[in-house]
N, C-alpha and C positions, 0 to 999 in steps of 0.2 A: 504494500500500500504506500502510495506517495501522497502524503497528507496535503490537502488544500486547506491551509490555515484560515483563509478568508471565508470559504463556503461551508466549512465544518461548523456545526451548530449544536449546542446543548450536548446531548449524549451521542451524537452521530458524527462520525468522521467521513468526510467525502474524499474519494480518491481523485487526485488532480488529473490523472490520465484518462480514467474510464468514466468518472462522474458517479460511480457506484457509492452507495452509502453503507457504512458499517456501524453497528451498535458498539459503542466503546465501553467494554468491561475490562479495560487494561490501563487507561489513564496515564500513559507514559510511565509504565512500571510503578504505578501508584504515586506518582509525583505531582499529579494535577489535582488542584483543589476544586476548582469550578469547571463546569462544562464549557464547551467550546464557544468562544465569543459571548461570554456571559455579560449581560448589561451592567453588572457591577463594575466592570473594568472600563466602561465608557468614560472618556475624559482623562484617563491616566496615561495614555500613550505619549503625550508630549513631555510629561515629567520624566518618564522612563527614557525617552529619547535624549533629553537634556543631560542626564547623568551618564549616558553611555558614551559621550564624547571623550571623556578622560577616565581611564581605569586607575582609581586611586589605591595607593598602598595603605589600606585601612589600619594596618598594625602600627604605623608610625605617623600617619597624616589624618587627623580627624576632620570631619565635615559635619554640616548640619544634618544631612541625610543619614549619616552613620549614627549620630546621636539619637535621632528619631527612631531609627531601627532598634537600637539597643534598648531604648526606653520601652518600645512596644514589646520586644521579645521578653524582657524581664516580666512584663505583665501577664504573659501566657505561660511562664515557667516560675511561678511564685515560690516553689519549694527549693529553689536553687539560688546561689549567690554569686558564683563565678562563671564566666563564659569564655569560650574560645571558638572562633569562627574560621572556617576554611572551605575550600571547594572540594566536594566529594564526601559522601557518607563514610567510606572506608577510612579516609584521612581523619574524620572526626573520631572514629573508633581508635585509630592508631595513636592519636594524641591523648585520648583518655587512658590508654594502656601506658603510655609514657608517663603521664601524670601519676598513675598508680605506682609505677616502678619507682619514680622519684620519691614519692611519699614513703613507700615501704622501705627503701634503702636507708632513708634517714632514721627510721625506727630501729632497724636491725643491723645495718652496716654489712649486709650480706648481698652481694651482687648476683648470686646464683638464684634467680627468682623464677616463679612459676605463675601461670595463669590458668585457673580452672575454667573450662568451657565445655560445651555440651555436644553430644553426637547430633548430627544433622544440622549443625549451626551454619549460618552464613553471615560473616562479618565483613566481607570485602575481599579484594584481590591485591592488596598492597602489603609490603613488608611484614609487619607483625601479624596482620589479619590473616595472611595465608596460613599461618600455623594454627588458626582456629577454625577457618572455613573447611567444612568437610561434608557438605550436603550432597556431593556428587558421587558418593560411593567410595570404595577403597582408593587410597591415594594413587596407586599405580594406574587406575582407570579414570581418575578424576581430572577432567580436562581443565578445571579451574586451578588445580594445585600441583599436578604431577610434575616432576623433574625440578621443581624449585626447592632450594634448601629451606628447611623449616626447623623451628624449635620443637622439641619433644615435650610440650606442655601437657598437663593432665586433662584428659578428655573423659567425661563421665556420661553415664546413662541419662538420656532425656526422658523423664517419666510422662510421656505424652498421653493425652486422653483420646480414647476411641469412643465415638458416640453410637448408640446410647452407652453411657458410662458404666464401667464395671469398677465400682469403688474399691473392692478388695484387690483387684489386679493393679490398679493405679497406685494404691498405697504400698504394695509390695515393690513396685518399680521406684517409688519415691524413697523407700527405705534403702534400696540398693544404691541409688544415686547418692544419698546422704552418707552412706558408708564409704563409698568411693571418694567423696569430697573430704570427709573427715580424715581419711588415711593420708591424703595429700596435705591438708591443712595442719596436721599435727607436726609436720616437718618444720613449720615456722617460716617458710619462704614464699608462701602464696601471696602475691600482691593484689590479686583481684579475682572475683568470680563474675563472669560476664555471661549474660543470657539475653536473648530476644524474648520479650513477653509473650509473643506468638512467633514461632519460627516460620517465616514466610517462605523462603526458597526451599527450606528443608521439608515442607509438606503441610504448611499451615497447622503446625503442631501446637496445641494449647496445653496449658498446665493448670493445676488447681491452685486456688488462692493459698491453701495451706502450705503448698510447696514454696511459694514466694516468701511466706512468713518464716519458714525454716531457713531459706537462703539468708534472710536478714539476720537471723540469730547466729548463723555460722560466721557471717562476715564480721559481725560485732565481736564475737568471742575470739576469733583468731586474727584480728587486726588485718583484715582484707577489705579492699574496696568492693562494694556491690555495684556493678555497672549494668544498666539496662540499655540495650541497643534498640532504640525506638525509631531508627531510620525509616522503616516501613510502616510501623504501627502507629506513628504519631499523627497529630493534628486531625482529630475527629473521626478517623476511619473506623475505629472500633466502637464508636458511640460515646467516647469520652475524648477530651482534648488529648490526653496521653493515656496509653493503655494501662500503665501502672496504677492509674486511679481506680481501676476495677478491683484491685487486690488489697488496697489499704497498706501498701508497703512503699516507702519512698527510697529509691536507690541513692547511693552516694554520688554517682555520676550518671548522666543520661546522654546518650548520643542521639543526634537528630540529623535529618536530611530530607531528601525527596520533597514532600509538601512544604517544608519550611523554606525551600528554594536555596537558602544558605545552609551550609552544613557545619558540624562541629560537635562540641559537647559542653555540658554545664555541670557544675559541681555544687554540692552542699558545703557547709562550713566544716564538715568533718576533716577535710583536707587541711584546715588551718590548725589542726593538732600538731602539725609540723610547720612552724612559722615561715621557714624559707622554702615554701612549695613553689610549684611552677607558675602560680599566679602572682607571686611576689618577687620572683627573680627575673628581671628583664632578659628576654632572648632565650629563656630555657625551652619554651615551645614557641614557635613563630611561623609565619608564612608571609610572603611578600604582600599578597593581596588581603590576607585576613578575611576571607570571604570576598564577595564581589558586590560592588556598590549598586550595580543594576539589579542584581538579585535581591539586595536588601530593600530597595524601593518596592519591587514587586512583592516581596515577602510581607512588607508592612501593609500593603493594600490587601493582600489575601488574608492575613491574620485578622484584619479589621472586618473583612467579609465573613470569616468564620464566626466572629462575635455577632455582627449585625444580623446575619441570616440564620443564626442558631444552628449551625451546620452539624455539630456533634449530635445534637438532639434529633435533627433530621436524619442523620446517618443511622441512628438507632431505630427510628420508626421505619424507615425504608428497608433497613437490614432485616428487621423482624418480619416484614411483609415478604421480602425475598426468601428468607429462610422457610417460612411456611409454604411458599409456592414450590420451593425445591423439594420439600418433603412430599409434595403431591405429584411429582413427576411420574409419568406413565411408563415405568420401567422397573425391572427387578435388578438391573445392573448397578445402580447407584447405591453407595453406602457411605457411612461416616460423614453425613452432612453436618457441617459445623460452621461456626462463625461468631464474631462479635461485631455488631454494627454492620457495616458494608464490607468487612474483611471476611469473605466467605469462601468455602471450598467444599468439594465432594470427591469421593474416591470412585474409581472404576476397577473392574476385576483384575486388570493387568496393565503393565506399561504400554503394551501394544494396543490394547483397546482404548486406553486413555489418549494415546497419540492419534489414533484413527478419529476419535471424536473431536479432538482439538482441530484437526485438519478440516473436518466437515464444518465445525462451528465457524472457523475463520473465513468461510465463504460469505458469512453474513454478520458475524459478531466476533470481536477481537477479545480473546481470553488468553490466560497464561497457564503454563504447566507449573506444577509444584510437587516436590518430592518425587517418588518413583511412579506413582499412579494417580495423582491428584490433579484436578483442575481448580484453579483459583480465580476468583472474580474480584477485580479491583476497579470498580467504577468511581467516578468523581463523587464528591459529597453532595452534588445537586441532582444525582440520579433520582428519577421519579418512579412512582408506582406503575405508571404506564410503560416506562422503560423496562421495569421488572417483568411486566406481562409479555412484552416483546421478547425479552431474553428467554423466558420460559417457553414461548412458542418455538423459538429457534432450537432450544434444547430438545424439546419433544420431537421435532422433525429430525434432528440429527441422530437422536437415540433410536428412532424407528427405522 
């Protein structure tokens, strides 16, 4: 598909070459907040154009637009006190890991540090993140990570939920994961525990609230940073501004990207238990651009739209409607239907059958693969109930 950015409208992408319309359940890999050419953006093009003339080095050169962005961003991340901005979600994760290493070293003076991460995780494809990303199968077969040198950090069981939920099975998996983590934590060199609140690339894997509570307890007990990677789950997609709000657990650091337009991470004041941390030592972490000033202007507009249009609440309502419709699909092939808000997925019997269905769907509707046999839906936050009905029609036809 060659996107016609002028003719595409709401939840429909128009192909610039054929003129064909496609229902957008992909939203630029979950990075798009509003539907195409949404009226909320009217009148802002000139302001975005004005700031695009010069690419400012935000890490050293302050501007009014930068100040307005930081003020806005702090209002949508009120649990956090420190911020680092950069281009790319993986680099946000990368610098969160660096901040955790810096903090842990000053506590222990031990440079041989570990990061606890989970099976089927995706945290990016850069330096440190390559050692944690493993959602593509065994390393020797994983196109994302194979052949690159990596750190042998602790990888533990992800006690994911299958729906309908089997509480006993999930609790057993959680207990196994906690044992694996505790074994590593007792060595005293774990700088951080990092997890996606919902594992997107790895299969839209969800976890119980009780598991996040346990992660918080372990991180506190063993002096490790608890990092939530919300690059994909953030900004209203799950029915809350941030997915962690569903669980009543505040991480020490949160990585953001995609819908925020500007990427990076933010931190609570726990990091200030080490006075000379990365936020107080100039140049300890840095980037020429410190994010992108054009993205900051766009982000400020979009975050205001999220507030004014009550998009997390809308995501929850439309997501509930979508979920109910998925459960009524006229097929016995679909299983493990799951989601929070508009972050939805379902399983097919096999990878081959999943791939066949995705290929059929992509004739009319753009969707994404997830895990080994899942299809994930990532519409914009302005997706409507009539859009859901159309998506269900396309699904029923493809499944038949």
